[in-house]
C-alpha positions as YAML, in Angstrom:
chain: A
units: angstrom
residues:
- id: 1
  name: GLN
  ca: [-7.93, 160.05, -56.32]
- id: 2
  name: VAL
  ca: [-5.29, 158.85, -53.89]
- id: 3
  name: GLN
  ca: [-2.16, 161.00, -53.65]
- id: 4
  name: LEU
  ca: [1.35, 160.01, -52.68]
- id: 5
  name: VAL
  ca: [3.84, 162.72, -51.82]
- id: 6
  name: GLU
  ca: [7.53, 161.98, -51.46]
- id: 7
  name: SER
  ca: [9.93, 164.22, -49.60]
- id: 8
  name: GLY
  ca: [13.38, 164.19, -48.06]
- id: 9
  name: GLY
  ca: [15.49, 164.12, -51.19]
- id: 10
  name: GLY
  ca: [18.46, 166.36, -51.72]
- id: 11
  name: LEU
  ca: [22.21, 166.54, -51.90]
- id: 12
  name: VAL
  ca: [24.24, 164.33, -49.59]
- id: 13
  name: GLN
  ca: [27.95, 163.59, -49.39]
- id: 14
  name: PRO
  ca: [29.14, 160.30, -50.90]
- id: 15
  name: GLY
  ca: [28.76, 157.57, -48.36]
- id: 16
  name: GLY
  ca: [26.27, 159.64, -46.42]
- id: 17
  name: SER
  ca: [22.74, 158.90, -45.26]
- id: 18
  name: LEU
  ca: [19.31, 160.22, -46.12]
- id: 19
  name: VAL
  ca: [15.75, 159.41, -45.11]
- id: 20
  name: LEU
  ca: [12.95, 159.68, -47.66]
- id: 21
  name: SER
  ca: [9.30, 159.91, -46.71]
- id: 22
  name: CYS
  ca: [6.15, 159.12, -48.64]
- id: 23
  name: THR
  ca: [2.82, 160.21, -47.25]
- id: 24
  name: ILE
  ca: [-0.35, 158.78, -48.73]
- id: 25
  name: SER
  ca: [-3.70, 160.57, -48.64]
- id: 26
  name: GLU
  ca: [-5.53, 157.44, -47.50]
- id: 27
  name: SER
  ca: [-4.91, 154.80, -44.87]
- id: 28
  name: ILE
  ca: [-1.87, 152.67, -45.64]
- id: 29
  name: SER
  ca: [-3.89, 149.71, -44.40]
- id: 30
  name: ARG
  ca: [-6.01, 149.84, -47.57]
- id: 31
  name: TYR
  ca: [-3.06, 148.80, -49.72]
- id: 32
  name: ASN
  ca: [-1.49, 145.42, -50.28]
- id: 33
  name: SER
  ca: [1.96, 146.93, -50.46]
- id: 34
  name: MET
  ca: [3.93, 150.14, -50.51]
- id: 35
  name: GLY
  ca: [7.11, 150.27, -52.51]
- id: 36
  name: TRP
  ca: [10.11, 152.36, -53.39]
- id: 37
  name: TYR
  ca: [11.60, 152.64, -56.85]
- id: 38
  name: ARG
  ca: [14.32, 154.79, -58.36]
- id: 39
  name: GLN
  ca: [15.22, 156.04, -61.81]
- id: 40
  name: ALA
  ca: [18.66, 157.27, -62.79]
- id: 41
  name: PRO
  ca: [19.11, 159.58, -65.78]
- id: 42
  name: GLU
  ca: [18.56, 157.79, -69.10]
- id: 43
  name: LYS
  ca: [17.79, 154.52, -67.34]
- id: 44
  name: GLN
  ca: [14.64, 152.58, -66.64]
- id: 45
  name: ARG
  ca: [12.91, 152.82, -63.30]
- id: 46
  name: GLU
  ca: [14.05, 150.04, -61.00]
- id: 47
  name: TRP
  ca: [12.61, 148.48, -57.91]
- id: 48
  name: VAL
  ca: [14.27, 149.20, -54.55]
- id: 49
  name: ALA
  ca: [12.07, 147.79, -51.79]
- id: 50
  name: THR
  ca: [8.50, 146.76, -50.96]
- id: 51
  name: ILE
  ca: [6.70, 146.83, -47.63]
- id: 52
  name: PHE
  ca: [3.88, 144.31, -47.54]
- id: 53
  name: SER
  ca: [0.72, 144.50, -45.46]
- id: 54
  name: THR
  ca: [1.61, 140.99, -44.35]
- id: 55
  name: GLY
  ca: [5.03, 139.38, -44.46]
- id: 56
  name: PRO
  ca: [8.57, 140.76, -44.40]
- id: 57
  name: THR
  ca: [9.84, 143.72, -46.36]
- id: 58
  name: GLN
  ca: [11.62, 142.76, -49.57]
- id: 59
  name: TYR
  ca: [14.67, 144.47, -51.04]
- id: 60
  name: ALA
  ca: [16.45, 144.45, -54.37]
- id: 61
  name: ASP
  ca: [19.81, 142.70, -54.48]
- id: 62
  name: GLY
  ca: [22.53, 144.80, -52.93]
- id: 63
  name: ILE
  ca: [20.06, 147.12, -51.24]
- id: 64
  name: LYS
  ca: [19.19, 145.38, -48.00]
- id: 65
  name: ALA
  ca: [22.57, 145.94, -46.41]
- id: 66
  name: ARG
  ca: [22.35, 149.70, -46.89]
- id: 67
  name: PHE
  ca: [18.68, 150.66, -47.04]
- id: 68
  name: THR
  ca: [15.78, 150.11, -44.65]
- id: 69
  name: ALA
  ca: [12.14, 150.55, -45.65]
- id: 70
  name: TYR
  ca: [9.40, 150.80, -43.04]
- id: 71
  name: GLY
  ca: [5.98, 152.30, -42.49]
- id: 72
  name: ASP
  ca: [4.04, 154.23, -39.88]
- id: 73
  name: VAL
  ca: [0.38, 153.33, -40.07]
- id: 74
  name: GLU
  ca: [-0.71, 156.17, -37.79]
- id: 75
  name: GLU
  ca: [1.09, 158.71, -39.98]
- id: 76
  name: ASN
  ca: [0.09, 157.04, -43.29]
- id: 77
  name: THR
  ca: [3.72, 157.36, -44.22]
- id: 78
  name: VAL
  ca: [6.43, 155.02, -45.41]
- id: 79
  name: TYR
  ca: [10.11, 155.72, -45.13]
- id: 80
  name: LEU
  ca: [13.29, 154.72, -46.87]
- id: 81
  name: HIS
  ca: [16.39, 155.10, -44.74]
- id: 82
  name: MET
  ca: [19.43, 155.06, -47.00]
- id: 83
  name: ASN
  ca: [23.03, 154.64, -45.90]
- id: 84
  name: SER
  ca: [26.30, 154.61, -47.86]
- id: 85
  name: LEU
  ca: [24.87, 156.49, -50.81]
- id: 86
  name: ASN
  ca: [26.72, 156.02, -54.09]
- id: 87
  name: PRO
  ca: [27.92, 159.18, -55.85]
- id: 88
  name: LYS
  ca: [27.68, 157.42, -59.19]
- id: 89
  name: ALA
  ca: [23.98, 156.86, -58.88]
- id: 90
  name: PRO
  ca: [21.94, 160.07, -58.63]
- id: 91
  name: ALA
  ca: [18.31, 159.20, -59.08]
- id: 92
  name: VAL
  ca: [14.72, 160.22, -58.61]
- id: 93
  name: TYR
  ca: [13.09, 158.06, -55.96]
- id: 94
  name: TYR
  ca: [9.43, 157.21, -56.32]
- id: 95
  name: CYS
  ca: [6.87, 155.85, -53.89]
- id: 96
  name: ASN
  ca: [4.30, 153.33, -55.06]
- id: 97
  name: ALA
  ca: [1.10, 151.90, -53.57]
- id: 98
  name: ARG
  ca: [-0.58, 148.75, -54.89]
- id: 99
  name: GLN
  ca: [-4.06, 147.48, -54.27]
- id: 100
  name: ASP
  ca: [-5.77, 144.63, -56.10]
- id: 101
  name: GLY
  ca: [-3.95, 145.13, -59.37]
- id: 102
  name: SER
  ca: [-3.96, 148.92, -59.32]
- id: 103
  name: ALA
  ca: [-0.80, 150.95, -58.81]
- id: 104
  name: TYR
  ca: [-0.43, 154.54, -57.72]
- id: 105
  name: TRP
  ca: [2.70, 156.68, -57.88]
- id: 106
  name: GLY
  ca: [4.08, 159.80, -56.30]
- id: 107
  name: GLN
  ca: [5.87, 162.54, -58.21]
- id: 108
  name: GLY
  ca: [9.32, 161.52, -57.01]
- id: 109
  name: THR
  ca: [12.11, 163.15, -55.05]
- id: 110
  name: GLN
  ca: [15.65, 163.71, -56.35]
- id: 111
  name: VAL
  ca: [18.60, 162.23, -54.49]
- id: 112
  name: THR
  ca: [22.17, 163.15, -55.36]
- id: 113
  name: ALA
  ca: [25.36, 162.09, -53.61]
- id: 114
  name: SER
  ca: [28.16, 164.51, -54.41]
- id: 115
  name: SER
  ca: [30.99, 166.26, -52.67]
...
């Protein structure tokens, strides 16, 4: 069973930056895409960004200007570099891998922006 492990979450000052990592137990090259999602308290999980095996990375509206998603094939790791974090939106960030209709998730990492 493939495993995805997110890390890098924590407390950051409003407007600050944070880099999340997601390491997958298999080669990233096996997957059609790797994505990032987030879920705020009492809200549904929402899509943030997707890195495709071919083609450009896609971002949710309002995200691209502040976040950058990218992968390291040698490290089997994808990253989400976040800038200008919003103090009103603490959330758990999840990593996702998709392959031929199957989806796999990590356990999530908490991100909070607070002074």
